[in-house]
Short mmCIF file of the C-alpha atoms (twelve columns), coordinates in Angstrom:
data_MODEL
# 
_entry.id   MODEL 
# 
loop_
_atom_site.group_PDB 
_atom_site.id 
_atom_site.type_symbol 
_atom_site.label_atom_id 
_atom_site.label_alt_id 
_atom_site.label_comp_id 
_atom_site.label_asym_id 
_atom_site.label_seq_id 
_atom_site.Cartn_x 
_atom_site.Cartn_y 
_atom_site.Cartn_z 
_atom_site.pdbx_PDB_model_num 
ATOM 1  C CA . UNK A 1  120.473 2.465  -55.135 1 
ATOM 2  C CA . UNK A 2  120.457 -0.425 -52.794 1 
ATOM 3  C CA . UNK A 3  119.395 0.381  -49.190 1 
ATOM 4  C CA . UNK A 4  121.053 -1.985 -46.680 1 
ATOM 5  C CA . UNK A 5  118.339 -3.983 -44.840 1 
ATOM 6  C CA . UNK A 6  118.259 -3.492 -41.114 1 
ATOM 7  C CA . UNK A 7  118.365 -6.645 -38.922 1 
ATOM 8  C CA . UNK A 8  114.949 -7.402 -37.488 1 
ATOM 9  C CA . UNK A 9  114.981 -7.822 -33.704 1 
ATOM 10 C CA . UNK A 10 111.456 -8.781 -32.429 1 
ATOM 11 C CA . UNK A 11 110.132 -6.815 -29.499 1 
ATOM 12 C CA . UNK A 12 110.608 -8.191 -26.003 1 
ATOM 13 C CA . UNK A 13 108.086 -8.256 -23.074 1 
ATOM 14 C CA . UNK A 14 108.734 -6.515 -19.746 1 
ATOM 15 C CA . UNK A 15 110.836 -9.489 -18.409 1 
ATOM 16 C CA . UNK A 16 112.988 -9.364 -21.519 1 
ATOM 17 C CA . UNK A 17 113.356 -5.566 -21.371 1 
ATOM 18 C CA . UNK A 18 114.417 -5.914 -17.663 1 
ATOM 19 C CA . UNK A 19 117.052 -8.496 -18.613 1 
ATOM 20 C CA . UNK A 20 118.266 -6.385 -21.643 1 
ATOM 21 C CA . UNK A 21 118.595 -3.031 -19.648 1 
ATOM 22 C CA . UNK A 22 119.533 -4.507 -16.267 1 
ATOM 23 C CA . UNK A 23 116.583 -2.654 -14.589 1 
ATOM 24 C CA . UNK A 24 113.999 -4.562 -12.615 1 
ATOM 25 C CA . UNK A 25 110.560 -5.261 -14.098 1 
ATOM 26 C CA . UNK A 26 108.855 -3.373 -11.233 1 
ATOM 27 C CA . UNK A 27 110.992 -0.240 -12.130 1 
ATOM 28 C CA . UNK A 28 110.042 -0.421 -15.729 1 
ATOM 29 C CA . UNK A 29 106.437 -0.856 -14.867 1 
ATOM 30 C CA . UNK A 30 106.583 2.128  -12.619 1 
ATOM 31 C CA . UNK A 31 108.200 4.210  -15.318 1 
ATOM 32 C CA . UNK A 32 105.546 3.226  -17.759 1 
ATOM 33 C CA . UNK A 33 102.998 4.800  -15.489 1 
ATOM 34 C CA . UNK A 34 104.801 7.682  -14.263 1 
ATOM 35 C CA . UNK A 35 106.909 8.589  -17.461 1 
ATOM 36 C CA . UNK A 36 110.479 8.930  -18.127 1 
ATOM 37 C CA . UNK A 37 110.969 5.271  -19.219 1 
ATOM 38 C CA . UNK A 38 111.540 4.046  -22.665 1 
ATOM 39 C CA . UNK A 39 108.650 4.126  -25.206 1 
ATOM 40 C CA . UNK A 40 106.668 0.975  -25.455 1 
ATOM 41 C CA . UNK A 41 104.093 -0.834 -27.558 1 
ATOM 42 C CA . UNK A 42 100.792 -1.948 -26.120 1 
ATOM 43 C CA . UNK A 43 98.427  -4.043 -28.082 1 
ATOM 44 C CA . UNK A 44 95.538  -6.064 -26.556 1 
ATOM 45 C CA . UNK A 45 96.691  -5.413 -23.155 1 
ATOM 46 C CA . UNK A 46 100.270 -6.774 -23.740 1 
ATOM 47 C CA . UNK A 47 103.370 -4.518 -23.379 1 
ATOM 48 C CA . UNK A 48 106.393 -4.941 -25.520 1 
ATOM 49 C CA . UNK A 49 109.619 -2.950 -25.965 1 
ATOM 50 C CA . UNK A 50 111.450 -2.530 -29.224 1 
ATOM 51 C CA . UNK A 51 115.166 -3.123 -28.638 1 
ATOM 52 C CA . UNK A 52 116.140 -0.059 -30.646 1 
ATOM 53 C CA . UNK A 53 114.041 2.105  -28.350 1 
ATOM 54 C CA . UNK A 54 115.604 0.404  -25.351 1 
ATOM 55 C CA . UNK A 55 119.049 1.250  -26.766 1 
ATOM 56 C CA . UNK A 56 118.012 4.913  -27.423 1 
ATOM 57 C CA . UNK A 57 116.627 5.299  -23.956 1 
ATOM 58 C CA . UNK A 58 119.791 3.904  -22.300 1 
ATOM 59 C CA . UNK A 59 121.992 6.026  -24.444 1 
ATOM 60 C CA . UNK A 60 120.007 9.199  -23.546 1 
ATOM 61 C CA . UNK A 61 121.061 8.591  -19.901 1 
ATOM 62 C CA . UNK A 62 124.709 8.687  -20.604 1 
ATOM 63 C CA . UNK A 63 126.708 11.460 -19.052 1 
ATOM 64 C CA . UNK A 64 130.524 12.184 -18.639 1 
ATOM 65 C CA . UNK A 65 130.388 13.486 -15.026 1 
ATOM 66 C CA . UNK A 66 127.955 14.058 -12.223 1 
ATOM 67 C CA . UNK A 67 127.902 17.742 -13.032 1 
ATOM 68 C CA . UNK A 68 125.993 16.875 -16.298 1 
ATOM 69 C CA . UNK A 69 123.110 15.306 -14.473 1 
ATOM 70 C CA . UNK A 70 119.998 17.507 -14.607 1 
ATOM 71 C CA . UNK A 71 118.837 18.770 -11.321 1 
# 
């Protein structure tokens, strides 16, 4: 059985994540410290975001109406 190969998308830095999501770099930096933001990779002091994780984080925030927003 052949498993289709997933297209590799290299991780992006904070600037790239901000451009991808439409949120500011400062906001993503704040969320990284306080929680609630997308998961990230940190190696040797460098922060990177996997685009699949950014997609999942953005999708998790989808709602159909304001009444669905958690209090």
